C-alpha positions in Angstrom: 120.6 127.5 95.6 116.8 126.3 96.1 114.1 128.2 96.4 109.8 127.8 96.5 108.3 131.0 95.2 104.2 131.4 95.1 102.2 134.0 92.1 99.2 134.9 91.0 98.1 133.1 87.7 94.6 133.6 87.4 91.2 133.5 88.7 88.4 130.6 88.5 85.5 131.6 87.7 83.7 128.7 88.0 84.9 127.9 91.3 85.6 131.6 92.6 89.2 130.3 93.8 92.5 132.2 92.7 94.7 130.3 90.4 98.8 130.1 92.1 102.1 129.2 90.0 104.0 127.1 92.3 107.8 126.9 91.5 110.3 124.7 93.3 114.1 125.1 92.3 116.7 122.6 93.3 120.5 123.5 94.3 121.3 122.3 90.8 119.6 124.9 89.3 116.6 122.6 87.7 112.9 124.6 87.8 109.6 122.8 88.2 106.6 125.4 87.8 103.0 123.8 88.9 99.7 125.1 89.1 96.9 124.2 91.7 94.2 124.5 88.5 94.5 120.6 87.7 97.5 120.1 90.0 99.5 120.2 86.5 102.9 120.3 85.8 103.2 123.5 83.9 106.7 123.9 82.9 110.1 121.8 83.9 113.6 123.3 82.8 116.5 120.6 82.9 120.0 121.1 81.9 120.6 119.9 78.0 124.1 118.3 76.9 125.1 122.4 76.7 124.7 122.5 80.0 121.6 124.6 79.0 118.0 124.8 80.9 115.8 123.3 78.3 111.7 123.6 79.5 111.3 119.3 78.1 107.0 119.5 78.6 104.1 121.2 76.9 102.2 123.6 79.0 100.4 126.9 78.2 100.8 130.4 78.6 97.6 131.0 80.5 94.9 130.2 82.6 92.3 130.9 79.6 94.2 128.3 77.7 94.4 125.3 80.5 90.2 126.4 81.0 89.3 125.7 77.0 92.3 122.7 76.8 90.6 119.4 76.0 93.5 117.4 76.5 94.4 117.3 80.3 97.8 118.7 79.2 100.1 118.1 82.0 97.3 117.6 84.4 95.8 115.2 87.3 94.1 113.2 85.8 91.3 110.6 86.8 89.0 109.8 89.0 90.1 107.0 86.2 93.0 107.2 83.9 92.3 106.1 80.3 89.0 104.6 79.3 86.1 103.0 80.9 84.1 101.3 78.2 80.8 102.9 77.1 80.5 104.5 80.1 79.7 102.1 82.6 80.6 100.1 84.6 79.4 97.3 88.3 80.2 97.4 91.5 79.0 95.8 94.6 76.0 95.0 92.3 75.5 98.3 91.2 75.0 99.8 87.8 77.0 103.0 87.3 76.7 105.2 84.4 79.5 107.8 83.4 79.7 110.3 81.1 80.6 109.4 77.5 83.5 112.3 76.5 85.5 110.0 74.5 82.4 108.4 71.8 81.5 105.9 72.6 83.7 105.5 75.8 84.4 107.8 79.5 88.0 109.1 79.5 90.0 110.2 82.0 87.0 111.0 84.5 85.2 112.8 82.0 84.9 116.2 80.3 83.5 118.1 83.6 83.4 117.0 87.4 87.4 115.6 86.8 90.3 116.2 88.7 91.9 118.0 85.7 89.7 120.6 85.8 89.6 121.4 89.2 90.8 124.2 91.9 93.2 122.6 93.9 94.3 123.2 97.4 98.1 123.6 98.1 100.7 123.6 101.1 104.7 123.5 100.8 106.0 121.5 102.6 108.6 122.0 105.4 111.1 119.1 104.7 112.8 118.7 101.1 111.6 120.3 98.3 108.1 119.6 98.0 104.3 121.2 97.2 101.5 118.9 98.3 97.8 119.6 95.8 94.6 117.9 97.6 91.3 118.3 96.8 87.9 116.5 96.9 85.6 114.6 94.9 81.8 114.3 96.1 80.1 111.3 96.5 78.2 110.8 92.7 80.5 113.9 91.2 81.4 112.7 87.4 78.9 109.4 88.3 81.4 107.6 90.9 80.7 106.1 94.1 82.3 107.5 96.9 83.4 110.9 98.7 87.4 110.9 97.5 89.7 112.7 99.1 93.0 112.9 97.5 96.6 114.4 97.9 99.2 114.4 95.0 102.1 115.6 96.2 105.6 116.9 94.0 109.2 116.7 95.4 111.9 118.3 93.2 115.4 116.1 94.4 118.8 117.3 94.1 119.2 114.3 91.9 117.3 115.9 88.6 114.1 114.2 89.4 110.7 114.6 90.2 109.0 112.3 92.2 104.9 112.6 91.9 103.1 110.6 94.8 99.5 109.7 94.5 97.0 109.2 97.7 93.5 108.6 98.2 90.8 107.5 100.5 86.7 107.1 100.5 83.8 107.0 102.3 82.5 104.1 100.3 83.8 101.5 97.7 84.8 102.8 94.5 87.0 102.7 91.4 90.2 104.5 91.6 93.1 105.3 88.9 95.2 108.2 89.0 97.9 109.6 86.9 99.0 112.6 85.2 98.8 113.3 81.2 102.1 114.7 80.8 103.3 116.0 77.2 107.2 115.1 76.7 109.6 117.0 73.8 112.6 116.5 75.9 113.9 120.5 74.5 113.7 120.1 70.9 109.4 120.1 69.6 110.0 116.8 67.0 109.0 113.3 67.7 111.8 113.0 65.2 114.2 113.0 67.6 112.8 111.0 70.2 113.4 107.3 71.0 111.5 104.7 73.1 112.9 101.8 75.9 110.5 100.2 77.3 110.7 97.6 80.2 106.7 96.3 79.9 107.3 93.4 77.6 103.5 93.3 76.8 100.9 95.6 75.5 97.5 95.4 75.2 95.6 95.2 71.9 93.0 97.7 71.5 89.8 98.2 69.1 89.4 100.9 66.3 88.1 102.9 69.7 90.7 102.6 71.3 89.6 100.1 74.3 91.3 97.0 75.5 90.2 93.9 74.7 91.4 92.7 77.4 93.7 90.9 76.1 98.1 90.8 77.6 100.1 90.0 74.6 104.0 89.8 74.6 105.7 92.2 72.5 108.2 90.0 71.7 108.4 89.2 67.7 106.2 92.1 67.3 106.8 96.0 65.7 105.8 97.0 69.5 109.2 95.0 70.8 111.3 97.8 72.5 112.4 95.8 75.7 115.9 94.9 74.6 117.0 98.3 72.8 116.0 101.9 71.6 113.2 102.7 68.9 112.4 105.6 67.4 109.5 106.6 68.6 107.9 107.9 65.5 108.3 104.1 63.8 107.1 102.5 67.3 103.6 104.4 67.0 103.3 104.4 63.4 100.6 102.0 63.2 99.1 103.1 66.9 97.5 106.3 66.0 95.5 105.8 69.1 98.2 105.3 71.5 99.3 102.4 73.3 99.4 100.4 76.9 102.4 98.8 77.5 101.9 96.3 80.6 104.0 94.8 82.8 104.7 91.0 83.1 102.0 89.8 85.4 103.7 86.4 87.0 104.0 86.7 91.1 108.0 87.5 90.8 107.6 90.5 88.7 104.7 91.6 90.7 106.7 91.2 94.0 108.8 94.5 92.4 106.7 97.7 93.6 109.1 100.2 92.1 110.9 99.9 89.0 112.3 101.0 86.1 109.7 101.5 83.3 111.2 103.5 80.3 113.9 105.4 78.9 113.4 108.0 76.6 115.9 110.0 74.7 116.6 113.2 72.7 119.1 113.2 70.2 118.8 117.0 69.3 119.3 118.0 73.0 120.8 114.8 74.4 118.5 114.7 77.6 117.5 112.1 78.2 114.8 111.2 80.9 114.2 107.7 83.2 110.7 106.5 84.5 109.9 104.4 87.3 106.5 104.1 88.7 104.9 101.2 91.1 102.1 101.7 88.5 102.2 98.4 86.0 100.9 99.8 82.9 102.4 102.4 80.9 100.3 104.4 77.8 102.5 106.2 75.0 100.6 108.5 71.9 101.8 111.4 70.3 99.9 114.6 70.1 101.1 117.6 68.4 104.7 116.6 67.6 105.1 115.8 71.9 104.9 112.4 73.4 102.1 111.9 75.9 103.5 109.3 79.0 101.2 108.4 81.0 102.0 105.5 83.8 98.7 103.9 85.3 97.3 101.0 86.2 95.5 98.3 83.4 92.4 100.7 81.4 88.9 99.2 81.5 89.9 97.2 84.5 86.6 97.3 86.2 84.7 95.6 82.9 88.2 93.1 82.8 87.7 90.1 85.1 91.4 89.7 83.3 93.2 92.9 84.8 94.1 93.4 87.8 91.1 95.6 90.7 91.3 99.3 90.6 88.4 98.8 93.2 89.8 101.3 96.3 87.4 100.1 99.2 86.3 102.1 102.2 89.2 102.9 104.7 91.9 101.7 102.4 94.4 104.1 101.2 95.5 104.7 97.7 99.0 105.0 97.2 100.9 104.8 93.9 104.3 106.9 92.5 106.0 108.1 89.4 109.4 109.1 89.3 110.8 111.1 86.8 114.6 111.8 86.1 116.6 113.5 83.5 120.1 113.0 82.4 122.6 113.3 79.3 123.1 110.9 76.4 126.7 109.0 77.0 
């Protein structure tokens, strides 16, 4: 039976706000646990091949662990997901300097004043099984221009699916690339059991520090080709310790497909399958503590790479992107 509950999870001393755990349960018994700290997914339990509910993501048991965590586990990241080269960019002939938290680069909004460390407001939505988190980032916060208003809505459907809807606006030109740092294990906490197949057939080469070079290369004929069939995750990422950005074809016909299938991840041990669809053009895959870090987003460092699609958000524009995570069982 569908239900929504809200309970205390902790207290933020920095913002003097209460941390709450919001639990959404679908008619099929799927249970999604969310925190207003970082607008985070704490837990997601779906049926395995035996019908037992199993947690498929990494989360922490206490608020203090989330406060200390440097990986943004389960949280909304931004203002800009991924890297910004050397923590600097130019917009409308003005230079901006950001904090360098992944030397020598800026990553996922920085170490301080980033969205993943904020206490968000929340609203339970009357229609559907959903909750909307909202927050504001003031002009100059983290080095970014513009006062930004952000909403992240989680919708739990009765098709074993979680939909994440990102929306934002700014009072002046800024850059924006929202995403979520989700760590999946699909029930068995070892990468040995995970396989992945991707619809994106391009990849973005990176330098030794993990910054994209600006090239967009087809995966066909490379060790990163997993568009024609599933590949063991361990072998796919074996030569890429910092992770890989897989990008869609940027031809006009391909870009007409606004919401598209991106990835299929399966766990042979539990039988759980994850299908990911998104409006974002890239997906980042990496391994972290025997979990799969999967993040749909815009091209990284796009503000410094003229050949990449723009991530500039102008005044009075509405930013909207969407990613869905739908779960099933291996045939």
